[in-house]
N, C-alpha and C positions, 0 to 999 in steps of 0.2 A: 116107869118112867124113862127105863132107858130104852125098852120098847119103842116109847113114844117118838123119843128123840131119834131114834135110829129111821123109824118109818118117814119123818118128817125130813131127814137130812136124804133119803132116798129119793123122795119125791124131787125136792128140790134139784137133785144132780139130774133127774129123767127133764125135767121142765128146760134144764139149762141145755142139755143136750140137743132136746127139739128143737129150742131157740137157735141156735148155732145152724142145725140141717133148714131150718126155714130159711136163715139169712142168706145160705149160701142161693136156693133156690130162687128169692126175690130179687136179688142182685140178678140174675141172667135173666130175669123176667122183665123188670122196668129198665133196666139199661141197655139199650137194642145196639148191633153193633154199628159203627158209622158205617154211611152208605158208601159203597166204593166206584166211583166214578171211572177210576184210569181205566185204560184198555188193558182187556185181559191178555195175560202174557200167551202170545204166541204155541199155538199147537199143530201138532200136522195137518189137522183140518180146518185151522183157521187161520193160516199165516196170512199176513196182508200181503197183497201184491206190491211190490216195488214200484216207485214212482218212476214212470218213462218220461225221463229229461229230453231224448232223442228223439221222439213223435213228432213228426213234419204237423204244424199250423195247416189248416184247411185253407186251401187256394181257392184265388177270388177267381171268379170264371170271367174271361173274354170273349166275346165270340166276333169273328171276322168273317166276311163274306168273301170269296173269292173264284176266279176262273181257275180251271181245273189245270192250266198247263200256261205259264209256269209259276202262276202266282200260287196257289195252293201248293205245291213242290217247296216252294221256297219259303212260303209261312211254317211247312212240317220243318224245316231245318232249323226252326228256332223254338221249339215248344221247352226242350229243357231250359235255353235260356231264361225264357218267361217262368218255366217253376220255378227258378232261382231267387225271379223276383219276387215268387206270391201269386204268382196269375196262372191259372188254367188256361191255356190257349184251344177254342173249339173253331174248327175250319168248318165253314157252309160253303159247298162250292154249287155254281151256278154255272149256267150255261146260254146265257145271254147277258145283256148289258141293260137291261133295264130291270129288272126283279132288285138285283143288289142293292141300287140306288132306291130303291122303292123301301126296300127291307129296314135300309139304314134311318130313311126319314121316318119310319116307323115305328124304331127303337126295338126293331126286332133284333138287331146286330149291334153293336159296338162301332165297328168300322167297316169300311171295304178295300179291298186290291183288286183293280184289274183295269181302271182307266187312266187315262190322262186328263189333265187338267181343262183344254178345251172341250173334252166330251161333257166332263162334270158341267162346265159352265152352260152348255146347251142343254143338257137336261136341266139343270136348274131352270133355264129362261123359259124352256119349254112346261114345268111343272110346278112352278112357283116352290121349289123348294129352297134349302138352304144349305147346302153340304159346302163343305171346303177341304183343300187338300192341308193335311195334317205334316205332308212331305212327301220328298222324291226318294225313289227306290231304283227303278232299273228304265231303261231304254230298249224300244225292239224295234228295231231296222223295218220298214215296211218293204216288202221284196215283189219283185215281178217275176210270176212264175208261169211256167209255158205247157201244153201240150203239143209234143211234136215240133215245138219249136226251140232250136238251139240256142239262137243269137235273134236281138230283138232286129237284126239288117235283114231277116227273113221273114219277117210279119208281112203277109199278102194285104194287098188293097182289099178293105172293106171286113177285116177281121175283126172278130169281137175280141173286146177288152171288159172283162169282169171286174166289178170295182165294189166294195164297201157303200151301201145305201145311206147309214146315219151320218149326222151331219159335217162332223169332225173328221171323221175317216175319211169320209168321200171327200172332203177338201183335201187332206193329206195324200188321197189316193192319187186326185187329178194332178195335185205338184209334181209327184215323182213322175206322171207321165210326161207333164210339161219338162222337166229337169232331163229325160231322156229324150226329147224334140219329138216327140209323136203326137203332141197335141198343143194347140195354143190357148192360153188364158189371158182376161185383161191385166193392163199393166200391174195392174194395184192388189192383184190376186196374193193372197197370204191368208196363213193359218186366222189369224186377228178377224181379218175382213170374212174369210168362209168363202168358198165357191160350190158351187155343183155342177152338175151335165149343162142344164141349163144357160153357165157363162161360157161355156167354150167357145171359143172365137172361131178356132179352126181345128174340126175333129180328124185330120190326117187323113179321111178317108174310111174313118175307123168306124164300128159298132162299140159305142161307149155303155155297156149295162149294169147301172147299179141294182145290187141285191143285199139280202141280210147278210149282215157281217160274217155272222158263223157258220151260214150256208156257200162262202166263194167256194174254199176248197172243194166242197164236192159238186157246185156247179162246174166248176174248172175241169173234174174228174169224167165228170158225163157230157163233155162238150165236145163238140167237132173236134178233129185235128188242125192245127193253127190257132188255135184260141189263147190265149194268156189272161191273166188275171193280178190283179192286186192284191194281196194278201196279208192281215193282219200277223206280225211277229208271233202271238200266242197260238193263233189258230193255223198258223204254218205248222208250228210245232204239233200239233193234235195230230194233223194231215201227215204227220210223217216226211217233211218238206225240209231240206234243208239249206240254211242262208247260202250256204256252200254254191248248191245249186240255183241260186237265184238269177235272172240273167239281168236284173239290176236291183239296186237298193239304195236307199236314200243316202244322202250325202252327209254322213256323220259330221262333217267339217261346216254343216250350218246350221240353223237354230232347231233343227229336229228334234235333237236330242234333249234338250230343254224342255222346251214346246210341247213336246208327245210323249215327255219323261213318263211313268207309271208312277200312279201316286196311291198313298193312304188317305181314303178319302173320310170323314166324319161330321158329324155335326156338327155347325157353328157353334164355339163356345167349346166342344169337347177336347180339339187340338192339344191343350195343355193338361188335360186331365192325366194321374198318375198313371193309369191303365194305357192308355194312351202314348205315354212317355216311353211305358216301359217296353212298349212293343218297338218304337223306333228306337230304343238302345238295343234292343234286342236283334234288328235288323239292320243295324249299321255298323257292320263289324268288319274285320278283316276274313274271318271263316266264312261269311255272308258271300261277300265279294270272290273269295276263290273259290266258293260252290256255283256261283253263276256261272265263273268263267268256264269252270272245267265241265259243270253240266249241259251248257248251250252252246259252246263252240262259235259264239258272236253273233247267235238270235238271239240272245239277251246281254245287254251290257249294262253291268251294275252303274250309276252314276249318282253315289256319295262317297 
């Protein structure tokens, strides 16, 4: 009997120990560890990069067409100021007076800077476009330059006078020649009315020849001694001519400064847009005014 009791107790003890062991295993299998959705602790290889709060925002692009001198040069001075306002200024240089207005009308560029209002109005009338002036920037006095002529009083009878042929600039050149007493125009001749060589009342015995505006300096350079030419300010600069060497310039006390001030032109309705206002704000500063005065020595005059 004692032997049987001992055996039974031994069996009970073995079963109890087995149950304890199984209980531990079942708990580990039946109760999975909770999912860890937190970010793992940084290690040498997976340390997340710190946020760059100083990274500049992407700049919005504004594209402006311009003649190379002085317009593109002046625009170069405001690239940093435009960036501060959130814009990347891209300058597209044109070497004539037609393409930048066509590109603006077609939406290829946002604005252009190369012309004055009378020319723009003439272009609109001829091409059915609706471009407008957003602001005035500068004035370029037209000058009379000579080849082998040091004073207009030396101009010989029958001498050739070369002038730009496009509508408004032809008017402007003829008004300057009348200012200097070389020709006579109708009494009502003005920038608003417009005149051409056909309107000359008295040519003073000279041969007035209109040619494409950008070719006037080259035409003068290739002409005979004794020839003079009326040259747009920007083309005179490109040709290395100095306003101080001009035989005559437009009277700055007249209305030429306002009438022929160079403008920022845009499509009608865009003049109040944020990007155009940013461009105007960047241009109309004392820094730009000082640059114009120092860089061009009177050949270009700020008008803001």
